[in-house]
Every structure is written in C-alpha cells, then in structure tokens.
N, C-alpha and C positions, 0 to 999 in steps of 0.2 A: 504494500500500500504506500502510496506517495502522498505526502502532505506538503502543500505549498506554504511557505512562510511569507508573510507580507513584508517585503523589504522596505516598504514606505513608512512603517511604524516608527522607526527612530527619527526619520525626517519629519513626520507629523508632530511628534512630541517636541522636537527641537524648535519647530515653527511656533508651537503653542507657547513655549517658554519665552521665545524672542518677542512674540506679540504681547505677552503679559508684561515683560520688562519695558517695552516701548509705551504701553498704555500707562504704566505707573509713572513714567517720566513726563507724561503729558498732564499730570495733575495740576492742582492750583499752584504748587510751589514754583513751577516754571513761569507762570503768569505773574506771580508775586515778584519773582526775581527780575523779570523784565520791567515791571512797573517801578521797582525801587531803583534799578540801574538807570532808568530814564530820568529819575529825579537826581541821582548822584552824578550823572555825567556833566552837569553844570556846576559842580562843586570842586573844581580844580583847586588844588592846594598851591597858593601863590603868596609871596610876600612882595609888596610893591609900595611905592611912595605915592602920595596923593597928587603929584604933578603929572600931567600928561606930556610934558616936554621931554625931549630926548635927554638921557642921563649921561653925564661925563663923570667917571670915577676919578678920585674918591668922592663920596657923598657924605653929608652929615645929616643925621636923622634924629629929631628930638623924640624922646619917649613921652608918655602922658605926664601931665603935671603931677609932681609928688610920687611918681611911680617908683616902686621898689622892686618891680617884677624882674624876673630873670630875662635873659636874652630870648628873643623869639626863637622857637625851635627850628625854624628854617635857617635863620642866621647861624644858630649854634651848630647845625649840621653842616652848613657850608664851611664854617670855620674848622670844625673837626676834620673835614675831608680835605682841608688845605686849599679851598677854592676862593676864599676871601680872607682878608686880614681885617680884624676888628679892633678898634680902640675905643674904650669907654671914656667919654668926656663928662666930668662932673662939674656942675656949677652949684650955686646955693640951693636951687629948687628943682632944676630940670636936668635930667640925665640925658645925654645924647650919645649916639654911636657913630663913629667915623668908619665907613665901610669902603674898602678898596678891593678890587679884584686882584688875585695873584696871577702870575703868568699862566698857571694851570687853569684858573677860572676864565681868563681871556681866551685861552686855547679852545676850551669847550664852549665858549660863547654862552655862558649860563644866564645872562641877563637879556630880557626882551623888552624893549621900550613899550610902555603901555600895559604890560603884563607883569614885569618884574622877574623874580626867581620863581619858576613854576616846577612842581614836582610830580604832577599827574593827578588823576581823579580816582576816587574810591569806586570799587566794584564789588558786588555781592560775591562771596566765596561759597556760602552755603545758607540755605533757609533752615534754621534750627527748629523752629516751632511756629505754628500759627493758630489763632483762635478766632473763629467767626464771631461777629458781634451778637449781642443779645443772648448770651449763653449758648451760642451755636445755632440759634434760630434764624439768623440773618446772614445768608451766604453772599450778600452784596457788600459787606464791609468786614475787614479783619485786622487784627493786631498781629504783626509779624516780627519775630525775633530772628536775626540773621547775623552772620559774620561778614566782614568786608576787609578788603586790603587795597592799597593803592596800586594801580596797574598802569601800564603804558608810561612808566617813569622814564626820564631821560637816561640815555646810555651811560652818562658820566656818574650817575647817582649810586652811591654805596648805601644801601638800605640801613645798615647798622649805624652809620653816622647820623641818621635821621630817626633813630629809635624813639626819640622824644615826641614824635608825632604818632598818635594812635593809628594803627592800621598800616604803618609803613614797613616795619620789620616783621611783624607777625599779624595774623588776622585779629581783628578787634570786634567786639560785640556791638550790634546796633539794634534799633527797634524802629518800626515804621507802622503807620496806619495806612491801609490801602482801601480804596473804594472802587466798586465796579460801576461803570457807566456804560452808555450805549456803544462806546468805542473801545471798551476793554477796561483793564484795571489801571488805576493811577495811585501813586503814593502821594498822600497829602502832606505828610511830614515825616521826618526821621530824626532820631537822636540816639 
C-alpha cells in the first residue's frame, strides 16, 4: 500500500507563521510610532544664538541674568570632543561664554548660520506600552510610553561626548498622547 505524504504541509505552516508575524507588526504600535516620529522630526537638537546674521568666531554669548547653570550640554559636548574652545567670562551679575571653533571644528564645519550647532532629531526606538483612553473604552485616543534616541546625527559626533543630552548615548524614556483623526493618528504632545 502506498501512502502519499502532503509535501505542502511544512510550506503551509510556514506561511501561517509568517502571516501571523506580519499581522502582529501591523498593530497600533506601528501607527503610534509613526505619529510620534512625525511630531519628533521637528525637534532637532540645536544650540544657536538669537541673531540671524552670519557668525564670525569667536563669539561671546551672555547667559541668563543671575544664572548659575552649568554649560549647555551641546556646548559641553562640543568642548569635550575638542571641536570648540570655551572661556567663561564672569562679571558682577552676568556670566558669558566666549566660544571659538578649533581647527577640528572648522574642518567638520559644525556651525550652520541660522541653525547653529545641530545634533539630529529624536526617533522612536520602541513602543513600550500603550493604554487606550477611558479605561480602554476609547480606541481613538491613547497614552503611549516609548523609548527614543537621536538619529541621523552628524558624522563628526561622538555620542559619548554628548551623554548629557537624554537620548543621545542611550535610549531614553518618553511619553506621548496620541489621537486618531480622519487622516490617521497624531501625537498631540510628548514629554
């Protein structure tokens, strides 16, 4: 007696697993990620001066009146990486920073007039958790917890030198409110 074995059985089970995996990737997490990334793309991390005129280095920049704050993390990272030289100038009430590009900073052309020193924009790394509004009864709004990291950073940037900026060296936690509208999901805020 001859029994024919269905050789398509392994192929069919493989297709079923692949289909299940693809369908799970199409869940709301992908839509939430797209909505949050659309909001984040306009949040490029830059340090700039208030003048729109072309800059000639060195420049002198005043800190806020009575400010005892540390150096801005972008300036601290540029200094740590050897791209700028900084000198703190103290007067009675106002602290100023004298900023000059090093030859390495000039070589990498790290300053862009009108934008300043820019390091990239944050992007979602992972959707950690989400909760629909009204105790899960409203699937048109959700609170989303995610991690993000700065991407598309300049080629000269050493992430470790800018570790003082959350999301630069390692992924950082974020939180966003998303709302569904007629044209898809939109992030209304993030923090």
